[in-house]
C-alpha positions in Angstrom: -27.1 87.2 -67.6 -28.1 83.8 -66.2 -31.7 83.5 -64.8 -31.9 83.3 -61.1 -32.8 79.9 -59.7 -36.0 79.9 -57.7 -35.3 79.5 -53.9 -36.6 76.5 -52.2 -39.1 77.0 -49.5 -37.0 78.1 -46.5 -38.4 75.4 -44.1 -38.1 72.3 -46.3 -36.3 70.6 -49.1 -38.1 69.0 -52.0 -38.5 65.9 -49.8 -40.1 67.8 -47.0 -37.0 67.8 -44.8 -36.0 71.0 -43.1 -33.1 72.8 -44.8 -29.9 73.2 -42.7 -30.7 70.2 -40.5 -28.0 67.5 -41.1 -29.2 63.9 -41.3 -27.1 63.1 -38.3 -28.7 65.8 -36.2 -32.2 64.7 -37.3 -31.3 61.1 -36.5 -29.9 62.1 -33.1 -33.1 64.0 -32.2 -35.3 61.0 -33.3 -33.1 58.7 -31.3 -33.4 61.0 -28.2 -37.2 61.0 -28.5 -37.3 57.3 -28.9 -35.1 56.9 -25.8 -37.2 59.3 -23.8 -40.3 57.3 -24.8 -38.7 54.0 -23.7 -37.6 55.5 -20.4 -41.0 56.9 -19.7 -42.6 53.6 -20.7 -40.5 51.7 -18.2 -41.4 54.1 -15.5 -45.1 53.9 -16.3 -45.2 50.1 -16.7 -43.2 49.7 -13.4 -45.6 52.0 -11.5 -48.9 50.8 -13.0 -48.3 47.4 -14.6 -48.7 46.8 -18.4 -52.5 46.6 -18.4 -53.1 49.8 -16.5 -50.3 51.9 -18.1 -51.7 54.4 -20.7 -49.8 55.8 -23.7 -51.1 59.2 -22.8 -49.2 59.0 -19.5 -46.1 57.7 -21.3 -46.2 60.6 -23.7 -46.7 63.1 -20.9 -43.8 61.7 -18.9 -41.6 61.6 -22.0 -42.5 65.2 -22.9 -43.9 64.3 -26.4 -47.2 64.2 -28.1 -49.0 60.9 -28.0 -48.9 60.8 -31.7 -45.1 60.8 -31.6 -45.2 57.4 -29.9 -47.0 56.0 -32.9 -44.3 57.3 -35.2 -41.9 54.8 -33.4 -44.1 52.0 -32.1 -47.3 50.4 -33.5 -49.0 50.0 -30.1 -48.4 49.5 -26.4 -47.3 45.9 -26.9 -44.7 46.8 -29.5 -43.4 49.5 -27.1 -43.0 46.9 -24.3 -41.4 44.5 -26.7 -38.8 47.1 -27.7 -38.3 47.8 -24.0 -37.3 44.1 -23.6 -35.1 44.1 -26.6 -33.3 47.4 -25.9 -32.8 46.9 -22.2 -31.9 43.2 -22.1 -30.3 42.2 -25.4 -27.0 43.8 -24.6 -26.9 42.0 -21.3 -27.8 38.7 -23.0 -24.9 39.3 -25.3 -22.6 39.7 -22.2 -23.8 36.4 -20.8 -23.2 34.7 -24.1 -19.7 36.0 -24.3 -18.9 34.9 -20.7 -20.4 31.5 -21.3 -18.5 31.0 -24.6 -15.2 31.6 -22.7 -12.8 28.6 -22.3 -12.0 29.7 -18.7 -12.6 27.2 -15.8 -16.2 26.9 -14.8 -15.6 28.5 -11.4 -14.3 31.7 -13.1 -17.2 31.7 -15.5 -19.6 31.5 -12.6 -17.9 34.5 -11.0 -18.2 36.5 -14.2 -21.8 35.6 -14.8 -22.7 36.6 -11.2 -21.0 39.9 -11.7 -22.9 40.6 -15.0 -26.2 40.0 -13.2 -25.5 42.1 -10.2 -23.9 45.0 -12.1 -25.9 45.1 -15.3 -29.3 43.8 -14.2 -29.9 43.9 -10.4 -27.9 47.2 -10.0 -30.0 49.0 -12.7 -33.6 49.6 -13.8 -33.3 46.5 -16.0 -34.5 44.4 -13.1 -37.9 46.1 -13.4 -38.3 44.7 -16.9 -37.8 41.2 -15.5 -40.1 41.9 -12.6 -42.8 43.0 -15.1 -42.5 39.8 -17.1 -42.9 37.8 -13.9 -46.0 39.7 -12.8 -47.6 40.4 -16.2 -46.5 37.4 -18.3 -49.3 35.1 -17.2 -52.0 37.7 -18.3 -50.1 38.6 -21.6 -48.7 35.4 -23.1 -47.6 37.2 -26.2 -45.2 39.3 -24.1 -44.0 36.2 -22.3 -43.3 34.5 -25.6 -41.4 37.5 -26.9 -39.3 37.5 -23.7 -38.6 33.8 -24.0 -37.4 34.2 -27.6 -35.3 37.3 -27.1 -33.8 36.5 -23.7 -34.4 33.1 -22.2 -33.9 30.9 -25.3 -30.5 32.6 -26.0 -29.3 32.2 -22.4 -30.5 28.6 -22.1 -28.7 27.7 -25.3 -25.4 29.2 -24.1 -25.7 27.7 -20.7 -26.4 24.2 -22.1 -23.4 24.5 -24.4 -21.0 25.5 -21.6 -22.3 22.9 -19.2 -21.9 20.2 -21.9 -18.2 21.1 -22.1 -18.0 21.2 -18.3 -19.4 17.6 -18.1 -16.8 16.5 -20.7 -14.1 18.0 -18.6 -15.3 16.6 -15.3 -16.2 20.0 -13.9 -19.7 18.7 -13.1 -20.6 15.2 -12.1 -23.7 14.6 -14.3 -26.1 16.1 -16.8 -28.8 17.2 -14.4 -28.1 20.9 -15.0 -27.8 20.4 -18.7 -31.3 19.0 -18.7 -32.7 21.6 -16.3 -30.6 24.8 -16.7 -33.6 26.8 -15.5 -32.5 26.0 -12.0 -29.5 28.2 -12.4 -31.7 31.3 -12.7 -33.5 30.6 -9.4 -31.2 32.8 -7.3 -31.6 35.8 -9.7 -35.4 35.4 -9.7 -35.5 35.3 -5.8 -33.3 38.4 -5.7 -35.6 40.4 -8.0 -38.8 39.3 -6.2 -37.2 40.0 -2.8 -36.2 43.5 -3.9 -39.7 44.3 -5.0 -41.4 43.0 -1.9 -39.2 42.9 1.1 -36.0 44.9 0.5 -37.1 47.7 2.8 -37.6 45.3 5.6 -34.4 43.2 5.2 -31.8 44.3 2.6 -30.3 41.4 0.7 -26.6 40.9 -0.2 -27.5 39.6 -3.6 -23.9 39.0 -4.8 -23.2 36.9 -1.7 -26.5 35.0 -1.8 -26.1 34.0 -5.5 -22.4 33.1 -4.8 -23.5 30.7 -2.1 -26.3 29.3 -4.4 -23.8 28.5 -7.2 -21.2 27.1 -4.8 -23.7 24.6 -3.4 -25.6 23.8 -6.6 -22.9 23.9 -9.4 -19.5 23.7 -7.8 -20.3 21.8 -4.6 -23.0 19.2 -4.9 -22.7 19.1 -8.7 -18.9 18.4 -8.6 -15.7 20.2 -8.1 -14.5 22.8 -10.6 
């Protein structure tokens, strides 16, 4: 008769992982906790600002222990950086895809406006940008991270597309290639207006940015 093999401890494997809990299930739970922490962080940062927000309050809002946050993020700055990356990197990718298109410039402008209105202004992502505007001067490391992860990628894609537009005669000169930052002015105005004055005078953001691009890019700058 074969000797019976000793049973493993019912709550763990030899590696300390609970028995009967598939890796996919464990991963899904961890991802859900991470997502809850990021959502709670955005709410706390938006309500209190980066400096005043406390990880204790983030944990309470997320329904986790404070120590759980440190399993995923080194500190509050790392949490905010991941908020920037997770919220805005997909939208940056959308902008890059639109700008890489070989469509006429006027159609690209329409698509870029729609991406901003639908995927940024129409969502909580605009709060991340508002936080960078308000908190960036006091926390230069966060501003630098935002520049690398978001602005540098967008500026590179914009310059490349405008260079092609100049070669095709879609714009009259290289002014916007040298100063592509001007193209973001309408979006910044929309986000600031929403935070300060929307309750007094609602803004038709899509129409405003459309007028802005028509005058700056497709009008004064040349015909598409």
